[in-house]
C-alpha positions as a printed NumPy array, in Angstrom:
array([[  0.066,  -0.18 ,  -0.107],
       [  1.261,   3.464,  -1.148],
       [  2.021,   6.085,   1.727],
       [ -1.15 ,   8.202,  -0.468],
       [ -3.228,   5.526,  -0.331],
       [ -2.68 ,   4.846,   3.474],
       [ -2.912,   8.495,   4.261],
       [ -6.454,   8.324,   2.444],
       [ -7.489,   5.461,   4.587],
       [ -6.21 ,   6.912,   7.625],
       [ -7.983,  10.313,   7.008],
       [-10.996,   8.386,   6.564],
       [-10.926,   6.777,   9.792],
       [ -9.737,   9.929,  11.783],
       [-12.569,  11.984,  10.212],
       [-15.411,   9.353,  11.606],
       [-13.793,   8.997,  14.578],
       [-13.698,  12.735,  14.998],
       [-17.244,  13.234,  14.103],
       [-18.278,  10.763,  16.926],
       [-16.233,  12.502,  19.344],
       [-17.961,  16.022,  18.308],
       [-21.308,  14.208,  18.677],
       [-20.337,  12.547,  22.172],
       [-19.465,  15.951,  23.178],
       [-22.534,  17.663,  22.071],
       [-24.81 ,  15.132,  23.46 ],
       [-23.317,  14.044,  27.045],
       [-26.486,  13.055,  28.142],
       [-25.681,   9.698,  26.425],
       [-23.061,   9.04 ,  28.839],
       [-25.438,   8.919,  31.611],
       [-27.91 ,   7.107,  29.724],
       [-25.917,   3.899,  28.993],
       [-24.346,   3.843,  32.448],
       [-27.211,   4.676,  34.502],
       [-29.176,   2.066,  33.219],
       [-26.634,  -0.898,  33.909],
       [-26.303,   0.798,  37.379],
       [-29.913,   0.635,  38.204],
       [-29.966,  -2.773,  36.676],
       [-27.249,  -4.151,  38.545],
       [-28.346,  -2.663,  42.007],
       [-31.984,  -4.192,  41.763],
       [-30.969,  -7.312,  40.744],
       [-28.301,  -7.429,  43.432],
       [-30.462,  -6.385,  46.234],
       [-33.264,  -8.592,  45.053],
       [-31.18 , -11.775,  44.47 ],
       [-28.564, -11.495,  46.898],
       [-30.153, -13.541,  49.359],
       [-30.954, -16.625,  46.778],
       [-27.525, -16.486,  44.919],
       [-24.903, -18.952,  45.795],
       [-21.59 , -18.526,  44.362],
       [-19.06 , -21.003,  44.049],
       [-17.433, -21.714,  47.289],
       [-13.703, -20.804,  46.22 ],
       [-15.157, -17.416,  45.245],
       [-16.278, -15.905,  48.73 ],
       [-18.12 , -13.03 ,  47.206],
       [-21.293, -11.687,  47.329],
       [-23.751, -11.455,  44.502],
       [-22.718,  -7.519,  43.651],
       [-19.476,  -8.498,  43.555],
       [-19.945, -11.284,  41.37 ],
       [-22.045,  -9.312,  38.648],
       [-19.835,  -6.246,  38.223],
       [-17.696,  -7.577,  35.406],
       [-20.742,  -8.695,  33.641],
       [-22.468,  -5.115,  34.126],
       [-18.84 ,  -3.445,  32.468],
       [-19.518,  -5.844,  29.316],
       [-23.202,  -4.73 ,  29.498],
       [-22.311,  -1.091,  29.034],
       [-20.328,  -2.147,  26.094],
       [-23.436,  -3.974,  24.822],
       [-25.397,  -1.147,  25.339],
       [-22.988,   1.177,  23.912],
       [-22.707,  -0.672,  20.567],
       [-26.23 ,  -0.931,  20.074],
       [-27.38 ,   2.675,  20.665],
       [-24.348,   3.92 ,  18.671],
       [-24.533,   1.782,  15.639],
       [-28.126,   2.94 ,  15.105],
       [-26.241,   6.236,  13.725],
       [-25.39 ,   3.921,  10.651],
       [-29.109,   3.716,   9.893],
       [-29.484,   7.87 ,  10.238],
       [-26.597,   8.183,   8.245],
       [-27.628,   6.441,   5.816],
       [-30.909,   7.601,   5.079],
       [-29.13 ,  10.957,   5.099],
       [-27.211,   9.966,   2.298],
       [-24.065,  10.632,   4.796],
       [-22.464,   7.352,   4.284],
       [-23.033,   7.374,   0.677],
       [-21.018,  10.223,   0.336],
       [-18.239,   8.754,   2.471],
       [-18.096,   5.577,   0.459],
       [-17.539,   7.336,  -3.058],
       [-14.729,   9.386,  -0.93 ],
       [-11.046,   8.024,  -1.69 ],
       [-11.347,   5.816,   1.625],
       [-12.196,   2.144,   1.318],
       [-15.105,   0.256,   2.908],
       [-13.002,  -1.133,   5.241],
       [-11.869,   2.36 ,   6.865],
       [-15.47 ,   3.542,   6.813],
       [-16.333,   0.228,   9.353],
       [-13.009,   0.901,  11.044],
       [-13.763,   4.557,  11.45 ],
       [-17.154,   4.09 ,  13.26 ],
       [-15.724,   1.143,  15.185],
       [-13.06 ,   3.145,  16.383],
       [-15.153,   5.981,  17.513],
       [-17.679,   3.666,  19.505],
       [-14.87 ,   2.087,  20.804],
       [-13.304,   5.165,  22.59 ],
       [-16.869,   6.187,  23.781],
       [-17.084,   2.29 ,  25.214],
       [-13.657,   2.972,  26.956],
       [-14.821,   6.403,  28.36 ],
       [-18.042,   4.907,  30.015],
       [-16.859,   1.56 ,  31.181],
       [-13.682,   3.598,  32.792],
       [-16.178,   5.848,  34.521],
       [-18.421,   3.042,  36.084],
       [-15.368,   0.857,  36.72 ],
       [-14.479,   3.899,  39.412],
       [-16.995,   1.998,  41.555],
       [-14.876,  -1.084,  41.643],
       [-13.879,  -0.598,  45.173],
       [-17.245,  -0.35 ,  46.614],
       [-17.812,  -3.988,  45.337],
       [-14.667,  -5.592,  46.628],
       [-12.338,  -4.927,  43.696],
       [ -9.566,  -2.637,  45.107],
       [ -7.692,  -0.288,  42.398],
       [ -4.447,  -1.796,  43.487],
       [ -5.88 ,  -5.302,  42.153],
       [ -6.828,  -4.58 ,  38.863],
       [ -5.24 ,  -4.977,  35.815],
       [ -6.376,  -2.114,  34.129],
       [ -4.616,  -2.581,  30.851],
       [ -6.171,  -6.271,  30.805],
       [ -9.31 ,  -4.705,  31.616],
       [ -8.904,  -2.072,  28.831],
       [ -8.326,  -4.973,  26.344],
       [-11.577,  -6.599,  27.518],
       [-13.68 ,  -3.583,  26.576],
       [-11.947,  -2.57 ,  23.674],
       [-11.969,  -6.592,  22.06 ],
       [-15.845,  -7.045,  22.949],
       [-16.556,  -3.565,  21.637],
       [-14.858,  -4.144,  18.346],
       [-16.798,  -7.567,  17.751],
       [-20.228,  -6.101,  18.793],
       [-19.699,  -2.887,  17.302],
       [-18.978,  -4.419,  13.787],
       [-21.616,  -6.996,  14.468],
       [-24.325,  -4.109,  15.076],
       [-22.851,  -2.176,  12.081],
       [-23.36 ,  -4.998,   9.888],
       [-26.899,  -5.804,  11.135],
       [-27.869,  -2.198,  10.884],
       [-26.456,  -2.   ,   7.188],
       [-28.486,  -4.899,   6.538],
       [-31.93 ,  -3.851,   8.044],
       [-31.689,  -0.308,   7.572],
       [-34.757,   0.352,   9.805],
       [-34.719,   1.605,  13.554],
       [-37.537,  -0.617,  14.545],
       [-36.513,  -4.006,  12.727],
       [-32.986,  -3.235,  14.049],
       [-33.817,  -2.634,  17.997],
       [-35.848,  -5.727,  17.463],
       [-33.187,  -8.064,  16.171],
       [-30.404,  -6.519,  18.535],
       [-32.433,  -7.007,  21.514],
       [-33.243, -10.503,  20.618],
       [-30.491, -11.809,  19.778],
       [-27.849,  -9.983,  22.001],
       [-29.563,  -9.354,  25.642],
       [-30.105, -13.121,  25.847],
       [-26.551, -13.749,  25.054],
       [-25.456, -11.54 ,  27.817],
       [-27.806, -13.   ,  30.407],
       [-26.21 , -16.446,  29.196],
       [-22.359, -15.288,  29.766],
       [-21.975, -15.74 ,  33.136],
       [-22.437, -12.16 ,  34.055],
       [-25.562, -13.372,  36.193],
       [-24.93 , -16.932,  37.061],
       [-21.798, -19.418,  36.634],
       [-21.983, -22.511,  34.612],
       [-25.062, -24.973,  35.705],
       [-23.851, -28.241,  34.393],
       [-26.649, -28.308,  32.067],
       [-27.278, -27.069,  28.309],
       [-26.818, -23.691,  29.28 ],
       [-22.809, -24.339,  29.602],
       [-23.013, -25.21 ,  26.075],
       [-24.792, -21.723,  24.958],
       [-21.882, -20.174,  27.128],
       [-19.095, -22.203,  25.453],
       [-20.306, -20.854,  22.141],
       [-21.14 , -17.041,  23.141],
       [-18.414, -14.826,  22.553],
       [-20.019, -12.498,  25.521],
       [-18.748, -15.206,  27.884],
       [-15.259, -14.539,  27.057],
       [-15.456, -11.077,  27.286],
       [-17.242, -11.346,  30.871],
       [-14.553, -13.789,  31.842],
       [-11.373, -11.643,  30.805],
       [-13.28 ,  -8.783,  32.491],
       [-13.224, -10.852,  35.663],
       [ -9.475, -11.814,  35.367],
       [ -8.829,  -8.212,  35.073],
       [-10.789,  -7.131,  38.148],
       [-10.082, -10.263,  40.704],
       [ -6.302, -11.392,  39.265],
       [ -7.082, -14.751,  38.265],
       [-10.644, -16.06 ,  38.016],
       [-11.047, -19.793,  38.829],
       [-11.481, -22.301,  35.694],
       [-15.047, -23.369,  37.383],
       [-16.75 , -20.43 ,  36.303],
       [-15.089, -19.58 ,  32.991],
       [-12.502, -20.251,  30.417],
       [ -8.753, -19.487,  30.764],
       [ -7.536, -15.877,  30.293],
       [ -5.588, -17.268,  27.278],
       [ -8.683, -18.768,  25.683],
       [-10.715, -15.482,  26.154],
       [ -8.194, -13.245,  24.403],
       [ -8.009, -15.473,  21.607],
       [-11.783, -15.97 ,  21.021],
       [-12.269, -12.305,  21.607],
       [ -9.603, -11.608,  18.835],
       [-11.239, -13.858,  16.407],
       [-14.745, -12.717,  16.802],
       [-13.657,  -8.975,  16.149],
       [-11.688,  -9.955,  12.961],
       [-14.732, -12.2  ,  11.932],
       [-17.332,  -9.322,  12.367],
       [-15.335,  -6.499,  11.312],
       [-14.603,  -8.711,   8.086],
       [-18.617,  -9.39 ,   8.   ],
       [-19.471,  -5.612,   8.178],
       [-16.99 ,  -4.781,   5.594],
       [-18.669,  -7.494,   3.284],
       [-22.18 ,  -6.175,   3.783],
       [-20.927,  -2.502,   2.716],
       [-20.058,  -4.21 ,  -0.697],
       [-23.4  ,  -5.727,  -1.093],
       [-25.368,  -2.804,  -0.879],
       [-24.36 ,   1.08 ,  -0.647],
       [-27.471,   2.642,  -1.443]])
């Protein structure tokens, strides 16, 4: 790739990223909407189920502590869903069509959108992670690079998938319906709310990419997550990298099928 082509690709990515940052700055209420909903859900769920939940004995933690890593990934999920709605709006307004006929490739358009949403997810999960000491995760025990890695890999995969679905469906109502039916149950069956059950749920968890995001976040927050409640750290990283690569490729492929 020549230097001029590379410059064009980077320019497209940076332009789309900067556009998302300006949108974030102007619509700062989005920060609180994405954070407050998981926070309220976490507090209500933790208060209502704390007495009935039994964590694996080797963990020695309560329900609020157990679910905290999963709530971080829920923020990533909500961020990716809400942010990629703009893909539908940008197509309907003609903005993306204008970008696609520009010098940048379709891959740079996807990466530009993904990079903007990933930055937003990092900001929001970092704000929420400041609550970690109140749940039994002291700052000194958190591997921040590993936690950011879990957020970035999970968000890239989910955002690219959301981009592809938004491009295919081209309807806000249909997009909400499909993403809610598809992704919210997968989050519930990711180990975020309960550990493996020793039944068919374990098979869903095994093939669920969000399981590996939750597990990687659990490793980052608690040092070493026992193998009884999730896959190993290395397995989680490999699966999340693969998930991100596959979904980004899928998102690029969908833009080739229909640019109208």
